C-alpha positions as CSV (number, residue, x, y, z in Angstrom):
1,M,31.2,-48.6,13.6
2,E,32.4,-45.1,12.8
3,E,33.3,-46.1,9.3
4,N,29.7,-47.5,8.8
5,M,28.3,-44.2,10.2
6,E,30.5,-42.2,7.7
7,L,29.4,-44.4,4.8
8,T,25.8,-44.1,5.9
9,A,26.0,-40.3,6.1
10,E,27.8,-40.1,2.7
11,R,25.1,-42.4,1.2
12,S,22.3,-40.3,2.7
13,L,23.9,-37.2,1.3
14,E,24.1,-38.8,-2.2
15,I,20.5,-39.9,-2.0
16,I,19.4,-36.4,-1.0
17,T,21.4,-34.9,-3.9
18,E,20.0,-37.4,-6.4
19,Q,16.4,-36.7,-5.3
20,L,16.9,-33.0,-5.5
21,E,18.4,-33.4,-9.0
22,K,15.5,-35.6,-10.1
23,S,13.0,-33.1,-8.6
24,R,14.8,-30.2,-10.3
25,R,14.7,-32.1,-13.6
26,A,11.0,-32.8,-13.3
27,V,10.1,-29.2,-12.3
28,S,12.3,-28.0,-15.2
29,K,10.4,-30.1,-17.7
30,D,7.0,-28.9,-16.4
31,T,8.2,-25.3,-16.2
32,G,9.6,-25.5,-19.7
33,E,6.3,-26.8,-21.0
34,W,4.4,-24.0,-19.4
35,L,6.9,-21.3,-20.6
36,F,6.8,-22.6,-24.1
37,V,3.0,-22.7,-24.3
38,S,2.7,-19.3,-22.6
39,G,5.2,-17.8,-25.0
40,L,3.6,-19.3,-28.1
41,T,0.1,-18.4,-27.3
42,T,1.2,-14.8,-26.3
43,M,3.0,-14.4,-29.6
44,I,-0.1,-15.6,-31.5
45,T,-2.3,-13.2,-29.5
46,A,0.1,-10.3,-30.2
47,V,-0.1,-10.9,-33.9
48,V,-3.9,-11.2,-33.9
49,V,-4.4,-8.1,-31.8
50,A,-1.9,-6.1,-33.8
51,C,-3.4,-7.1,-37.2
52,A,-7.0,-6.5,-36.0
53,N,-6.2,-3.1,-34.5
54,Y,-4.2,-2.1,-37.6
55,L,-6.9,-3.1,-40.1
56,T,-9.9,-1.8,-38.1
57,W,-8.3,1.4,-36.9
58,T,-9.5,0.7,-33.4
59,P,-7.8,-0.4,-30.2
60,L,-10.7,-2.4,-29.0
61,F,-9.1,-5.7,-29.8
62,H,-6.7,-5.2,-26.9
63,L,-9.5,-6.6,-24.9
64,L,-8.4,-10.0,-26.2
65,W,-5.5,-9.9,-23.8
66,F,-7.9,-10.7,-21.0
67,A,-8.7,-14.0,-22.6
68,L,-5.0,-15.0,-22.8
69,P,-4.7,-16.6,-19.3
70,V,-7.8,-18.7,-19.9
71,V,-6.4,-19.9,-23.3
72,I,-3.0,-20.8,-21.7
73,W,-4.8,-22.7,-18.9
74,L,-7.0,-24.6,-21.3
75,V,-4.0,-25.6,-23.5
76,M,-2.0,-26.7,-20.5
77,K,-4.9,-28.7,-19.1
78,R,-5.2,-30.5,-22.5
79,I,-1.5,-31.2,-22.6
80,N,-1.4,-32.5,-19.1
81,R,-4.7,-34.5,-19.2
82,N,-2.9,-37.9,-19.3
83,R,0.3,-37.0,-17.5
84,V,1.1,-38.1,-14.0
85,P,1.3,-35.1,-11.7
86,V,4.7,-34.1,-10.5
87,P,5.0,-34.9,-6.7
88,E,5.2,-31.8,-4.5
89,S,8.9,-30.9,-3.8
90,F,10.9,-28.1,-2.3
91,V,12.1,-26.9,-5.7
92,G,8.6,-27.0,-7.2
93,T,7.2,-25.1,-4.3
94,L,9.9,-22.4,-4.7
95,V,9.2,-22.0,-8.4
96,R,5.4,-21.9,-7.9
97,K,5.6,-19.4,-5.1
98,T,7.9,-17.2,-7.1
99,W,5.5,-17.0,-10.0
100,Y,2.4,-16.6,-7.8
101,T,4.1,-13.7,-6.1
102,I,5.1,-12.0,-9.4
103,L,1.6,-12.6,-10.8
104,A,0.0,-11.2,-7.7
105,F,2.1,-8.0,-7.9
106,S,1.3,-7.8,-11.6
107,L,-2.5,-8.1,-11.0
108,V,-2.5,-5.4,-8.3
109,Y,-0.4,-3.1,-10.4
110,V,-2.7,-3.5,-13.4
111,V,-5.8,-2.6,-11.3
112,I,-4.1,0.4,-9.6
113,A,-2.6,1.6,-12.9
114,T,-5.8,1.3,-14.8
115,V,-7.8,3.2,-12.2
116,W,-5.1,5.9,-12.0
117,N,-4.9,6.4,-15.7
118,I,-8.7,6.6,-16.1
119,V,-8.8,9.3,-13.4
120,L,-5.9,11.2,-15.1
121,Q,-7.6,11.1,-18.5
122,H,-10.9,12.4,-17.1
123,Y,-9.6,15.2,-14.8
124,E,-6.2,16.2,-16.1
125,S,-4.7,17.6,-19.3
126,P,-3.0,15.3,-21.9
127,E,0.3,16.8,-20.8
128,V,-0.2,15.7,-17.2
129,F,-1.4,12.3,-18.3
130,L,1.8,11.8,-20.4
131,Y,3.9,12.8,-17.5
132,A,2.1,11.1,-14.6
133,G,0.4,8.1,-16.3
134,M,1.4,4.6,-15.2
135,H,2.9,2.4,-17.9
136,I,1.3,-1.0,-17.5
137,T,2.9,-3.1,-20.2
138,P,6.6,-2.4,-19.6
139,T,6.2,-2.8,-15.9
140,I,4.3,-6.1,-16.2
141,L,6.8,-7.5,-18.7
142,T,9.7,-6.4,-16.4
143,L,8.2,-8.3,-13.5
144,L,7.8,-11.4,-15.7
145,A,11.5,-11.0,-16.8
146,V,12.5,-11.0,-13.1
147,A,10.4,-14.1,-12.6
148,V,12.1,-15.9,-15.5
149,S,15.6,-15.1,-14.1
150,M,14.6,-16.1,-10.5
151,T,13.3,-19.4,-11.9
152,G,16.6,-20.0,-13.6
153,L,18.4,-19.4,-10.2
154,I,16.1,-21.8,-8.4
155,L,16.5,-24.5,-11.1
156,K,20.3,-23.8,-11.5
157,K,19.8,-23.0,-15.2
158,S,22.1,-20.1,-16.0
159,A,20.8,-19.8,-19.5
160,L,17.3,-19.1,-18.1
161,V,18.8,-16.3,-16.0
162,W,20.4,-14.7,-19.1
163,F,17.1,-15.1,-21.1
164,G,15.4,-13.1,-18.4
165,L,18.1,-10.4,-18.5
166,L,18.0,-10.3,-22.3
167,S,14.3,-9.9,-22.4
168,F,14.6,-7.0,-19.9
169,V,17.2,-5.3,-22.1
170,I,14.9,-5.7,-25.1
171,L,12.1,-4.1,-23.2
172,K,14.1,-1.0,-22.3
173,C,16.1,-0.3,-25.5
174,G,13.2,0.1,-27.9
175,L,15.3,-1.2,-30.8
176,F,12.4,-3.0,-32.5
177,S,10.3,0.2,-32.6
178,V,13.2,2.1,-34.2
179,L,13.5,-0.7,-36.8
180,L,9.7,-0.5,-37.5
181,S,9.9,3.3,-38.0
182,R,12.7,2.7,-40.6
183,V,10.9,0.0,-42.5
184,L,7.3,1.1,-42.5
185,P,6.1,3.9,-44.8
186,P,5.0,7.2,-43.3
187,T,1.3,6.4,-43.9
188,A,1.7,3.2,-41.9
189,L,3.4,4.9,-39.0
190,T,0.2,6.9,-38.2
191,K,-1.4,3.5,-37.3
192,L,1.6,2.3,-35.3
193,S,0.1,3.5,-32.1
194,L,-2.8,1.1,-32.5
195,V,-0.3,-1.8,-32.8
196,R,1.7,-0.9,-29.7
197,P,2.6,-2.6,-27.4
198,C,2.0,-5.8,-29.4
199,E,5.5,-5.7,-30.9
200,L,7.0,-5.4,-27.5
201,I,4.9,-8.3,-26.1
202,F,5.7,-10.4,-29.1
203,L,9.5,-10.0,-28.6
204,F,9.2,-10.6,-24.9
205,A,7.2,-13.8,-25.4
206,L,9.8,-15.0,-27.9
207,V,12.9,-14.2,-25.9
208,G,11.6,-14.4,-22.3
209,L,9.1,-17.3,-22.5
210,M,9.2,-19.5,-25.6
211,L,13.0,-19.8,-26.1
212,P,13.6,-20.4,-22.4
213,G,10.8,-23.0,-22.4
214,L,12.4,-24.9,-25.3
215,M,15.8,-24.7,-23.5
216,L,14.3,-26.1,-20.2
217,K,12.5,-28.9,-22.0
218,A,15.7,-29.9,-23.8
219,S,17.9,-29.7,-20.7
220,S,15.5,-31.6,-18.5
221,Q,15.8,-34.8,-20.5
222,P,17.8,-37.4,-18.6
223,S,21.2,-38.3,-20.1
224,P,21.7,-41.7,-21.7
225,K,23.8,-42.7,-18.7
226,G,21.0,-41.7,-16.4
227,K,18.5,-43.8,-18.3
228,G,20.7,-46.8,-18.1
229,E,21.1,-46.4,-14.4
230,N,17.4,-46.0,-13.9
């Protein structure tokens, strides 16, 4: 009797572990798809905005960034139109709530920072604005890098954690801007302010979104042994 109870408990633990692993694999696949699409569309938008601003000598094309979430949503909706929805799970809920929280913080920060910067520009000197202005892009990208690393911890994907950390380092070191200043001629550097922060967003989308998405999609595929067992 006791042996049967032990076997039943062990089997129950195995079943729970298997279900968690299947759930984690399914969530990894969907998350990888979303990260890949988000990264690719963000990179394309960064190139379009940078080229448009550089050629027209105006920063107005930065308004295209507001259309990016809609574009990502439409692309994901088209990709998933014939796909069976992933059942709700503990792992999926953790990932979703993590991103919802980060996105909520980002949205609130964008609103507060935009209002604050407008007030500073109208009522304070340029020196005060440079000192006290709120930097929107680096802060938002830092929050997204944290979200990527937290997703890696939830899904037990150490590579995803490192991608998040690497994207954070890229945000802070400014290496790409230094390389641009060495490559571009002096006449082009005067227009560089119109391109910023597109080069930073492009790099983050590559390292922090698209590459982790590809990694998640590849690692979420079941092994040949697992396919045979299923």
